[in-house]
Residue frames relative to the residue before (quaternion, step in Angstrom):
aa qw qx qy qz dx dy dz
M 1.0000 0.0000 0.0000 0.0000 0.00 0.00 0.00
K 0.4329 -0.7075 0.4912 0.2661 3.58 -0.85 0.94
R 0.5789 -0.5954 0.4339 0.3493 3.53 -1.11 0.77
G 0.8099 0.2758 -0.2163 0.4703 3.55 -0.91 0.97
V 0.5026 0.6602 -0.4355 0.3491 3.62 1.16 -0.32
W 0.5957 0.6031 -0.3610 0.3886 3.60 1.03 -0.79
A 0.6162 0.5957 -0.3527 0.3756 3.59 1.04 -0.72
T 0.7472 0.3421 -0.2091 0.5300 3.59 1.13 -0.57
D 0.7632 0.2146 -0.1539 0.5898 3.58 1.27 -0.04
L 0.1412 -0.8433 0.5156 0.0550 3.57 0.30 1.31
S 0.5255 0.6323 -0.4222 0.3820 3.60 1.19 -0.34
M 0.5607 0.5949 -0.3924 0.4217 3.59 1.17 -0.45
L 0.6605 0.4803 -0.3107 0.4862 3.59 1.03 -0.72
E 0.6167 0.5420 -0.3484 0.4523 3.58 1.03 -0.73
D 0.6267 0.5356 -0.3368 0.4549 3.58 1.08 -0.68
V 0.6654 0.4868 -0.2931 0.4841 3.58 1.09 -0.71
A 0.6776 0.5362 -0.2817 0.4172 3.56 1.02 -0.86
D 0.3354 -0.6803 0.6099 0.2297 3.54 -1.35 0.37
H 0.8101 -0.1828 0.0673 0.5529 3.57 -0.23 1.31
G 0.7424 -0.4160 0.2171 0.4781 3.55 0.98 0.87
V 0.6159 0.5275 -0.3392 0.4767 3.59 1.30 0.04
V 0.0576 0.7993 -0.5912 0.0916 3.57 -0.83 1.01
T 0.4221 -0.6959 0.5162 0.2666 3.58 -1.12 0.62
R 0.6340 -0.5117 0.4046 0.4155 3.55 -1.26 0.35
A 0.6240 0.5451 -0.3467 0.4397 3.60 1.00 -0.76
Q 0.6553 0.5001 -0.3142 0.4708 3.59 0.97 -0.80
L 0.6359 0.5218 -0.3312 0.4623 3.57 1.02 -0.75
R 0.6337 0.5180 -0.3374 0.4650 3.59 0.97 -0.79
S 0.6547 0.5150 -0.3120 0.4570 3.58 0.96 -0.89
A 0.6782 0.4772 -0.2777 0.4850 3.57 1.18 -0.62
G 0.5935 -0.6115 0.3526 0.3867 3.56 1.27 0.08
V 0.5021 0.6344 -0.4374 0.3925 3.58 1.22 0.34
A 0.3635 -0.7572 0.5037 0.2020 3.59 -0.55 1.17
D 0.6177 -0.5608 0.4001 0.3793 3.58 -1.16 0.62
G 0.6444 0.5271 -0.3267 0.4474 3.58 1.00 -0.77
T 0.6292 0.5248 -0.3274 0.4706 3.56 1.08 -0.71
V 0.6322 0.5218 -0.3273 0.4700 3.57 1.00 -0.83
A 0.6538 0.5166 -0.3177 0.4524 3.58 0.90 -0.92
G 0.6729 0.5006 -0.2998 0.4546 3.57 0.95 -0.85
R 0.6951 0.4660 -0.2827 0.4687 3.58 0.92 -0.86
C 0.6904 0.4440 -0.2774 0.4992 3.61 1.22 -0.43
A 0.4644 0.6771 -0.4514 0.3495 3.60 1.24 0.02
A 0.7070 -0.4464 0.3223 0.4439 3.57 -1.26 0.34
G 0.8081 0.2200 -0.1984 0.5092 3.55 -0.82 1.06
G 0.5427 0.6320 -0.3964 0.3859 3.58 1.27 -0.11
P 0.6300 -0.5894 0.3654 0.3495 3.60 -1.25 0.31
W 0.7294 0.3484 -0.2249 0.5440 3.61 1.23 -0.29
Q 0.1528 -0.7770 0.5955 0.1348 3.56 -1.32 -0.04
H 0.4397 -0.6298 0.5659 0.2996 3.53 -1.28 0.54
L 0.2242 -0.7796 0.5711 0.1257 3.59 -0.66 1.09
L 0.7814 -0.0231 0.0866 0.6176 3.54 0.94 -1.03
P 0.6784 -0.4534 0.3395 0.4679 3.61 -1.17 0.20
G 0.8453 0.1129 -0.1131 0.5098 3.56 -0.71 1.10
V 0.6882 0.4401 -0.2659 0.5119 3.60 1.26 0.09
V 0.1226 -0.8083 0.5758 0.0038 3.56 -0.81 1.11
L 0.2314 -0.7277 0.6284 0.1484 3.55 -1.17 0.73
L 0.3799 -0.7790 0.4625 0.1868 3.56 -0.69 1.12
H 0.6997 0.2786 -0.3397 0.5633 3.54 0.93 0.96
N 0.4594 -0.7132 0.4665 0.2503 3.58 -1.20 0.34
G 0.4914 0.6569 -0.4333 0.3732 3.59 1.22 0.38
F 0.6956 -0.4443 0.3389 0.4514 3.55 -1.33 -0.10
P 0.4299 -0.7166 0.4768 0.2728 3.63 -0.75 0.95
S 0.4560 -0.6637 0.5226 0.2801 3.55 -1.09 0.74
H 0.6739 -0.4595 0.3691 0.4456 3.57 -1.30 0.18
R 0.6487 0.5158 -0.3231 0.4569 3.59 0.96 -0.84
Q 0.6672 0.4912 -0.3060 0.4689 3.59 0.98 -0.76
R 0.6175 0.5215 -0.3529 0.4713 3.61 1.05 -0.64
M 0.6429 0.5070 -0.3302 0.4697 3.60 0.99 -0.75
A 0.6487 0.5097 -0.3193 0.4664 3.58 0.94 -0.87
A 0.6564 0.5096 -0.3109 0.4613 3.58 0.97 -0.83
A 0.6408 0.5276 -0.3286 0.4506 3.59 0.97 -0.83
L 0.6764 0.4763 -0.2952 0.4781 3.58 0.95 -0.84
A 0.6219 0.5221 -0.3441 0.4714 3.59 1.04 -0.69
Y 0.6538 0.5019 -0.2985 0.4812 3.58 1.01 -0.82
G 0.6983 0.4935 -0.2706 0.4423 3.58 0.94 -0.90
G 0.4926 -0.6675 0.4285 0.3580 3.56 1.18 -0.46
P 0.7232 -0.5005 0.2757 0.3879 3.57 -1.26 0.35
H 0.6998 0.4451 -0.2793 0.4839 3.62 1.18 -0.35
S 0.5167 0.6302 -0.4270 0.3919 3.60 1.23 0.07
I 0.0848 -0.7778 0.6196 0.0622 3.57 -1.24 0.48
L 0.5274 -0.6062 0.4908 0.3369 3.55 -1.27 0.42
T 0.0267 0.7638 -0.6447 -0.0125 3.54 -1.21 0.56
G 0.7094 0.4584 -0.3113 0.4356 3.60 -1.26 -0.16
N 0.8287 -0.2198 0.1590 0.4895 3.55 -1.17 -0.60
A 0.5928 0.5642 -0.3749 0.4356 3.59 1.07 -0.62
A 0.6807 0.4671 -0.2859 0.4866 3.58 0.90 -0.92
L 0.6286 0.5353 -0.3437 0.4474 3.59 0.98 -0.76
S 0.6261 0.5293 -0.3478 0.4549 3.60 1.03 -0.68
V 0.6216 0.5226 -0.3362 0.4770 3.59 1.10 -0.65
H 0.6828 0.4656 -0.2711 0.4934 3.58 1.08 -0.76
G 0.5138 -0.6515 0.4163 0.3717 3.61 1.25 -0.08
L 0.6002 0.5498 -0.3384 0.4722 3.56 1.24 0.52
G 0.6769 0.5428 -0.3414 0.3615 3.53 -1.34 -0.19
P 0.7670 -0.3925 0.2484 0.4426 3.56 -1.33 -0.05
N 0.1229 -0.7722 0.6202 0.0630 3.54 -1.19 0.63
P 0.4570 -0.2815 -0.8177 0.2079 1.59 -1.22 2.17
P 0.5969 -0.5901 0.3955 0.3730 3.58 -1.14 0.53
S 0.6337 -0.5348 0.4094 0.3805 3.52 -1.28 0.43
N 0.5405 -0.6075 0.4700 0.3434 3.58 -1.18 0.54
E 0.6103 0.5580 -0.3536 0.4372 3.58 1.14 -0.59
V 0.1545 -0.7545 0.6313 0.0911 3.54 -1.10 0.79
H 0.1904 -0.7977 0.5694 0.0573 3.56 -0.55 1.26
I 0.0175 -0.7987 0.6014 -0.0089 3.58 -0.77 1.02
L 0.2900 -0.7003 0.6220 0.1962 3.52 -1.34 0.48
V 0.0440 -0.7710 0.6348 0.0262 3.55 -1.06 0.81
P 0.6132 -0.5493 0.4020 0.4008 3.61 -1.12 0.55
N 0.6255 -0.6054 0.3478 0.3482 3.55 -1.01 0.84
E 0.6711 0.5111 -0.3130 0.4364 3.59 1.06 -0.65
M 0.6064 0.5586 -0.3586 0.4379 3.61 1.25 -0.14
Q 0.2683 -0.7314 0.6021 0.1746 3.55 -1.24 0.51
R 0.2180 0.7429 -0.6056 0.1838 3.57 -0.45 1.23
A 0.2537 -0.7907 0.5407 0.1349 3.58 -0.37 1.21
S 0.5186 -0.5760 0.5174 0.3629 3.55 -1.24 0.45
V 0.0735 0.8007 -0.5853 0.1039 3.56 -0.88 0.95
K 0.8380 0.0507 -0.0826 0.5370 3.56 -1.04 0.87
F 0.8294 -0.1855 0.1516 0.5047 3.60 -0.71 -1.08
V 0.5964 0.5801 -0.3536 0.4275 3.61 1.26 0.01
R 0.1195 -0.7386 0.6582 0.0835 3.55 -0.98 0.92
S 0.1186 -0.8194 0.5607 0.0124 3.54 -0.38 1.27
E 0.0484 -0.8064 0.5890 -0.0225 3.56 -0.79 1.06
R 0.2913 -0.7408 0.5821 0.1659 3.55 -0.82 1.03
T 0.0159 0.8164 -0.5754 0.0468 3.57 -0.97 0.81
W 0.4165 -0.6611 0.5671 0.2606 3.51 -1.24 0.68
R 0.7097 0.4403 -0.2324 0.4984 3.58 1.20 -0.59
M 0.0488 0.8277 -0.5544 0.0722 3.57 0.60 1.14
P 0.2783 -0.7841 0.5252 0.1787 3.62 -0.46 1.12
E 0.5798 -0.5521 0.4546 0.3903 3.54 -1.27 0.33
A 0.4680 -0.7099 0.4533 0.2674 3.56 -0.82 1.00
V 0.2683 -0.7210 0.6194 0.1565 3.52 -1.24 0.69
F 0.1447 -0.8248 0.5451 0.0393 3.58 -0.82 1.02
D 0.3414 0.8132 -0.4460 0.1523 3.59 1.27 -0.04
H 0.8223 0.2682 -0.1036 0.4911 3.60 0.89 -0.87
G 0.7962 -0.2382 0.1527 0.5348 3.61 1.11 0.31
P 0.8435 0.0049 0.0035 0.5371 3.62 -0.60 -1.08
R 0.5654 -0.6191 0.4211 0.3460 3.55 -1.09 0.71
C 0.0688 0.8098 -0.5743 0.0986 3.57 -0.85 0.96
A 0.6171 -0.5398 0.4285 0.3797 3.54 -1.34 0.26
P 0.6100 -0.5308 0.4248 0.4070 3.60 -1.21 0.38
V 0.7031 -0.4938 0.3060 0.4102 3.56 -1.23 0.49
S 0.6769 0.5117 -0.3244 0.4180 3.61 0.77 -0.98
R 0.6647 0.4781 -0.3074 0.4849 3.62 0.93 -0.84
S 0.6461 0.5330 -0.3242 0.4398 3.59 0.95 -0.85
V 0.6520 0.5169 -0.3152 0.4566 3.58 0.97 -0.86
V 0.6843 0.4828 -0.2968 0.4588 3.58 0.79 -1.00
D 0.6520 0.4955 -0.3234 0.4740 3.60 0.96 -0.77
A 0.6347 0.5244 -0.3338 0.4590 3.60 1.04 -0.71
T 0.6839 0.4962 -0.3044 0.4399 3.59 0.89 -0.86
R 0.5787 0.5857 -0.3869 0.4151 3.61 1.09 -0.52
A 0.7041 0.4511 -0.2635 0.4810 3.58 1.16 -0.55
L 0.5545 0.6177 -0.3959 0.3928 3.61 1.25 -0.13
R 0.5492 -0.6840 0.3949 0.2732 3.54 -1.14 0.66
G 0.8490 0.0782 -0.0008 0.5225 3.59 0.97 -0.58
R 0.7266 -0.4588 0.3262 0.3939 3.47 -1.40 0.29
S 0.6635 0.5212 -0.3203 0.4307 3.62 0.88 -0.90
Q 0.6466 0.5094 -0.3242 0.4663 3.59 0.98 -0.80
C 0.6417 0.5162 -0.3173 0.4702 3.58 1.00 -0.82
T 0.6599 0.5104 -0.3071 0.4580 3.56 0.90 -0.95
A 0.6501 0.5277 -0.3222 0.4417 3.59 0.93 -0.88
L 0.6779 0.4861 -0.2999 0.4628 3.59 0.88 -0.90
I 0.6825 0.4818 -0.2982 0.4617 3.59 0.83 -0.97
A 0.6370 0.5280 -0.3308 0.4538 3.59 0.98 -0.82
E 0.6346 0.5249 -0.3338 0.4587 3.59 1.00 -0.77
I 0.6547 0.5193 -0.3153 0.4499 3.57 0.91 -0.93
I 0.6771 0.4823 -0.2902 0.4740 3.59 0.91 -0.91
R 0.6546 0.5295 -0.3148 0.4381 3.58 0.91 -0.92
R 0.7217 0.4232 -0.2425 0.4911 3.58 1.05 -0.72
G 0.5032 -0.7020 0.3946 0.3134 3.57 1.29 0.12
A 0.4167 0.7333 -0.4546 0.2863 3.59 1.20 0.33
A 0.7713 -0.0547 0.0360 0.6330 3.59 1.23 -0.51
S 0.4200 -0.6891 0.5272 0.2660 3.55 -1.20 0.51
L 0.6333 -0.5169 0.4052 0.4093 3.54 -1.26 0.37
E 0.6246 0.5438 -0.3393 0.4462 3.59 1.02 -0.75
E 0.6501 0.5119 -0.3204 0.4612 3.61 0.94 -0.84
L 0.6705 0.4917 -0.2981 0.4688 3.56 0.98 -0.84
A 0.6391 0.5223 -0.3249 0.4618 3.58 1.02 -0.79
I 0.6419 0.5131 -0.3210 0.4708 3.59 1.01 -0.79
E 0.6503 0.5135 -0.3130 0.4641 3.58 0.93 -0.90
L 0.6532 0.5092 -0.3120 0.4655 3.57 0.97 -0.84
A 0.6699 0.5121 -0.3005 0.4457 3.58 0.92 -0.91
E 0.7005 0.4769 -0.2733 0.4551 3.59 1.03 -0.73
G 0.6640 0.5110 -0.2985 0.4569 3.58 1.24 -0.36
P 0.6972 -0.4533 0.3363 0.4420 3.58 -1.28 -0.03
R 0.5068 -0.6590 0.4680 0.2999 3.57 -1.14 0.59
R 0.5182 0.6631 -0.4145 0.3464 3.58 1.18 -0.43
Y 0.8514 0.0724 -0.1140 0.5068 3.57 -0.96 1.00
S 0.5446 0.6508 -0.3857 0.3622 3.60 1.15 0.45
A 0.4065 0.7527 -0.4635 0.2310 3.63 1.21 -0.13
S 0.6878 0.4734 -0.2964 0.4636 3.61 0.83 -0.93
T 0.6311 0.5310 -0.3328 0.4572 3.58 1.03 -0.73
R 0.6519 0.5103 -0.3158 0.4635 3.58 0.97 -0.83
L 0.6500 0.4999 -0.3155 0.4775 3.59 0.99 -0.78
A 0.6384 0.5280 -0.3287 0.4535 3.59 1.00 -0.78
I 0.6609 0.4873 -0.3105 0.4788 3.59 0.93 -0.84
R 0.6165 0.5295 -0.3450 0.4696 3.59 1.04 -0.71
D 0.6179 0.5390 -0.3390 0.4613 3.60 1.01 -0.79
L 0.7504 0.4325 -0.2199 0.4489 3.54 0.79 -1.07
E 0.5067 0.6352 -0.4291 0.3945 3.59 1.23 -0.18
G 0.6115 0.5272 -0.3468 0.4773 3.59 1.27 -0.29
N 0.5189 -0.6577 0.3800 0.3922 3.59 1.34 0.28
A 0.3032 0.7136 -0.5582 0.2955 3.57 1.04 0.66
H 0.2949 -0.7750 0.5397 0.1453 3.55 -1.07 0.79
S 0.7836 0.1631 -0.0968 0.5916 3.58 1.26 0.05
V 0.6734 -0.4435 0.3824 0.4512 3.55 -1.33 0.08
A 0.6388 0.5465 -0.3303 0.4291 3.57 0.96 -0.88
E 0.6763 0.4801 -0.2989 0.4721 3.59 0.92 -0.86
A 0.6300 0.5265 -0.3402 0.4584 3.59 1.00 -0.74
D 0.6468 0.5012 -0.3158 0.4804 3.59 0.98 -0.83
A 0.6436 0.5340 -0.3182 0.4464 3.57 1.00 -0.86
Q 0.6650 0.5056 -0.3135 0.4514 3.57 0.91 -0.86
R 0.6304 0.5194 -0.3414 0.4651 3.59 1.02 -0.72
L 0.6621 0.4950 -0.3107 0.4692 3.59 0.96 -0.83
Y 0.6490 0.5455 -0.3317 0.4138 3.58 0.89 -0.90
R 0.6164 0.5727 -0.3538 0.4085 3.58 1.02 -0.72
S 0.6794 0.4631 -0.2934 0.4876 3.59 1.22 -0.34
S 0.5049 0.7075 -0.3920 0.3014 3.61 1.27 -0.07
G 0.4005 -0.7058 0.4886 0.3203 3.59 1.10 -0.60
L 0.5406 0.6103 -0.4026 0.4163 3.60 1.28 0.07
P 0.6539 -0.5058 0.3667 0.4266 3.60 -1.21 0.36
P 0.6148 -0.5634 0.3903 0.3903 3.61 -1.12 0.54
M 0.3428 -0.7293 0.5587 0.1963 3.54 -1.05 0.81
I 0.3713 -0.6466 0.6101 0.2681 3.50 -1.35 0.40
H 0.2505 -0.8114 0.5162 0.1115 3.58 -0.76 1.02
N 0.8789 0.0078 -0.0378 0.4755 3.52 -1.00 1.01
A 0.3106 0.6991 -0.5624 0.3137 3.56 0.94 0.95
R 0.4587 -0.6928 0.4961 0.2521 3.60 -1.28 0.23
L 0.2180 -0.7839 0.5747 0.0873 3.54 -1.00 0.94
F 0.0754 -0.7945 0.6024 -0.0099 3.53 -1.04 0.95
T 0.5031 -0.5723 0.5312 0.3704 3.54 -1.32 0.27
S 0.6842 -0.4855 0.3408 0.4243 3.57 -1.28 0.20
D 0.6979 0.4411 -0.2855 0.4867 3.61 1.16 -0.45
G 0.6537 -0.5772 0.2923 0.3925 3.60 1.27 0.31
T 0.4563 0.6751 -0.4638 0.3478 3.61 1.21 0.19
F 0.4035 -0.7219 0.5087 0.2393 3.58 -0.77 1.03
L 0.2043 -0.8050 0.5511 0.0808 3.56 -0.88 1.00
G 0.7385 -0.3596 0.2626 0.5064 3.59 0.89 -0.79
S 0.3024 -0.7281 0.5889 0.1781 3.51 -1.37 0.09
P 0.1865 -0.8166 0.5361 0.1050 3.62 0.12 1.25
D 0.6055 -0.5547 0.4219 0.3843 3.55 -1.20 0.51
G 0.7820 0.0000 0.0059 0.6232 3.57 1.11 -0.73
F 0.0100 -0.8184 0.5736 -0.0336 3.60 -1.03 0.74
L 0.2011 -0.7292 0.6432 0.1186 3.54 -1.13 0.88
D 0.3086 -0.8150 0.4616 0.1657 3.54 -0.16 1.30
T 0.6212 0.5869 -0.3593 0.3749 3.61 0.96 -0.77
V 0.7937 0.2265 -0.1248 0.5506 3.60 1.10 -0.63
C 0.4088 -0.7337 0.4527 0.2995 3.61 1.30 0.12
F 0.3936 0.6968 -0.4791 0.3606 3.54 0.80 1.15
G 0.0876 -0.8328 0.5466 0.0057 3.57 -0.71 1.11
W 0.1932 -0.7530 0.6192 0.1110 3.52 -1.31 0.46
E 0.0815 -0.7988 0.5960 0.0056 3.56 -0.87 1.03
I 0.2439 -0.7342 0.6162 0.1475 3.55 -1.14 0.74
D 0.1993 -0.8185 0.5346 0.0674 3.58 -0.49 1.24
S 0.3365 0.7120 -0.5795 0.2099 3.54 -0.77 1.04
L 0.4046 -0.7153 0.5172 0.2392 3.55 -0.65 1.11
A 0.6201 0.5782 -0.3473 0.4007 3.58 1.05 -0.73
H 0.7346 0.4095 -0.2342 0.4877 3.60 1.14 -0.56
H 0.5771 0.4770 -0.4093 0.5214 3.56 1.26 0.53
L 0.5857 -0.6235 0.3866 0.3446 3.55 -1.08 0.64
S 0.8028 -0.0128 0.0279 0.5955 3.63 1.14 -0.51
P 0.6544 -0.4870 0.3818 0.4345 3.61 -1.24 0.20
I 0.6055 0.5530 -0.3589 0.4457 3.60 1.09 -0.65
D 0.6264 0.5269 -0.3354 0.4664 3.60 1.00 -0.81
H 0.6568 0.5096 -0.3127 0.4595 3.57 0.95 -0.87
A 0.6499 0.5117 -0.3156 0.4650 3.59 0.96 -0.85
N 0.6380 0.5222 -0.3266 0.4621 3.59 1.01 -0.77
T 0.6203 0.5380 -0.3366 0.4609 3.58 1.06 -0.75
M 0.6600 0.5054 -0.3059 0.4642 3.58 0.93 -0.88
A 0.6521 0.5084 -0.3178 0.4641 3.59 0.99 -0.81
R 0.6369 0.5233 -0.3249 0.4636 3.59 1.00 -0.79
R 0.6402 0.5270 -0.3313 0.4503 3.57 0.97 -0.81
A 0.6452 0.5121 -0.3202 0.4678 3.58 0.94 -0.86
L 0.6332 0.5307 -0.3260 0.4595 3.58 1.05 -0.77
L 0.6295 0.5308 -0.3265 0.4641 3.59 0.99 -0.82
Q 0.6863 0.4880 -0.2871 0.4565 3.55 0.88 -0.93
R 0.6222 0.5360 -0.3467 0.4533 3.60 1.05 -0.67
H 0.7141 0.4175 -0.2476 0.5045 3.57 1.15 -0.59
G 0.7136 -0.5286 0.2382 0.3932 3.58 1.17 0.50
A 0.5119 0.6275 -0.4433 0.3843 3.61 1.20 -0.09
I 0.2943 -0.7115 0.6044 0.2044 3.57 -1.14 0.65
V 0.0382 -0.8164 0.5743 -0.0472 3.55 -0.66 1.18
V 0.1474 -0.7571 0.6331 0.0648 3.56 -0.89 1.03
S 0.0789 -0.8109 0.5789 0.0328 3.60 -0.92 0.84
H 0.0557 -0.7829 0.6194 0.0145 3.54 -1.19 0.66
L 0.4530 -0.6381 0.5483 0.2950 3.51 -1.32 0.39
P 0.6320 -0.5333 0.3838 0.4109 3.61 -1.12 0.47
Q 0.6659 0.5049 -0.3230 0.4442 3.60 0.97 -0.75
D 0.5489 0.5823 -0.4046 0.4426 3.62 1.19 -0.40
I 0.6670 0.5050 -0.2912 0.4639 3.55 0.94 -0.95
R 0.6902 0.4821 -0.2722 0.4660 3.55 1.01 -0.83
D 0.8075 0.3494 -0.1453 0.4525 3.57 0.80 -1.07
D 0.8128 0.1355 -0.0491 0.5645 3.61 1.09 -0.61
P 0.0047 -0.8598 0.5106 0.0016 3.59 0.71 1.03
Q 0.6254 0.5489 -0.3599 0.4220 3.62 1.01 -0.65
R 0.6347 0.5023 -0.3378 0.4804 3.61 1.03 -0.68
V 0.6189 0.5393 -0.3427 0.4568 3.58 1.01 -0.77
L 0.6619 0.4967 -0.3063 0.4706 3.59 0.90 -0.90
A 0.6408 0.5182 -0.3283 0.4617 3.60 1.00 -0.79
D 0.6371 0.5216 -0.3229 0.4667 3.60 1.02 -0.80
L 0.6576 0.5130 -0.3095 0.4567 3.57 0.95 -0.87
R 0.6703 0.4896 -0.3062 0.4662 3.58 0.88 -0.88
A 0.6523 0.5027 -0.3182 0.4696 3.60 1.00 -0.79
G 0.6484 0.5163 -0.3182 0.4601 3.58 0.98 -0.81
Y 0.6390 0.5229 -0.3214 0.4637 3.55 1.02 -0.80
Q 0.6592 0.4994 -0.3140 0.4664 3.60 0.93 -0.84
Q 0.6270 0.5278 -0.3304 0.4681 3.58 1.05 -0.75
A 0.6698 0.4879 -0.2968 0.4746 3.57 0.95 -0.86
L 0.6434 0.5390 -0.3126 0.4448 3.56 1.05 -0.80
A 0.6914 0.5205 -0.2713 0.4212 3.58 1.09 -0.74
R 0.7338 0.3550 -0.2472 0.5239 3.63 1.18 -0.15
P 0.6231 -0.5316 0.3942 0.4169 3.60 -1.19 0.41
R 0.5012 -0.6502 0.4707 0.3231 3.57 -1.02 0.74
P 0.4208 -0.6935 0.5147 0.2775 3.64 -0.85 0.88
N 0.5456 -0.6436 0.4410 0.3060 3.55 -1.21 0.58
L 0.2709 0.7395 -0.5588 0.2600 3.54 0.37 1.30
V 0.3104 -0.7636 0.5493 0.1375 3.54 -1.13 0.77
L 0.2116 -0.7746 0.5873 0.1020 3.55 -0.85 1.03
R 0.0496 -0.7761 0.6284 0.0147 3.55 -0.94 0.93
R 0.3414 -0.7340 0.5527 0.1980 3.52 -0.80 1.02
S 0.3466 -0.6899 0.5906 0.2349 3.53 -1.09 0.76
A 0.7104 -0.4453 0.3163 0.4439 3.56 -1.29 0.11
T 0.7593 0.3671 -0.1963 0.5001 3.59 1.15 -0.59
S 0.4162 0.7109 -0.4829 0.2971 3.60 1.22 0.07
T 0.0817 -0.7927 0.6032 0.0334 3.55 -1.07 0.76
G 0.3760 0.7209 -0.5366 0.2258 3.51 -1.26 0.34
C-alpha cells in the first residue's frame, strides 16, 4: 500500500484491522506515520489508544469483541484467550461477560497486565481453538482459569455445574486440567469439583448432599433414573433411597436452564408420586437457612416410606449416578 493512500480510503485500514482494532506496527505498514496516529488518538480525535501499541479506529466505547481483539493484539501472535473471555467465545460463562479479558502468553514472553487485560505467563500453553472466532483456550482450561479468579466455592461450583450440565466438558476433564495446573488459587476449584463428584448438578444439590450426610439416614443414590415395571420413564430425583422408594428434590428455577425445564421437573415429580414414590422437596434457601427443619422433613419422609410396601418401581443407574 502506498504511503498516504489510507487518508483518502479509510476502508483500507478497516481491512487491516480486526473489528476496528489495529496495532501500531500495522498502521506503520499501511503508511500511517506515528505522528499522525498520535494526533488522531489525541483528545477529541477520531481514534483512541486502547492498549500499549494497540489502536481502536473510533473514539467510542469498545465492544467486548473489540476488547478481546485488542488483548490478543497486545499479547502477540502466540497469545490466546482464556477464562471468562474464552468461555464467552465458546458460548458459555456469565452473561454479560466480564469486562476483564484474560490472556495466556508463553512463559518466555513479557506482557504485563494493563487496563482491562489480565496477562498470565504459562509453561502449559494449550493449543488454540479457532472454531468460533478469536483464538482461545479449550473449554476445560478456560473454565479452570476462570474459577481461579472467583471469590468462593459456591461461585466455582455454579460455573463448573453449568459447564457440565451443558455438555461442554466433563467433570473428569476439568479434574485432569486442575491436577495438571498450578495449585496456587485453586482451593475453591478443588472443593467445587469435590462437591460435584457426588453427581450434584448445581450449587444447591452440592449443598444438599453435604447436609444429607449429617442426617443419619442410609446413603442416597444421586440422579439415577426411575421406571415403571413396563419400562416407562418416570423421573430422575436429585436423591433416592431405592430400598423404600423415597426421593428428595431441590427446587430452584435458577438452577434449571429455563422455566420449561423447571415445569418439566415438577411434572415428573407429580408422576413419581402418582406411582407411589414418596418425594420430599426443599428450596435452596431452606437448606441454607433452616437445615434442621430440612433434616426433620427427610427423617419423617423416610419413616413414612418405610411404613408402607415398596411400590413396584425400577431404579436404573446412569453412567454418572453415585451413591
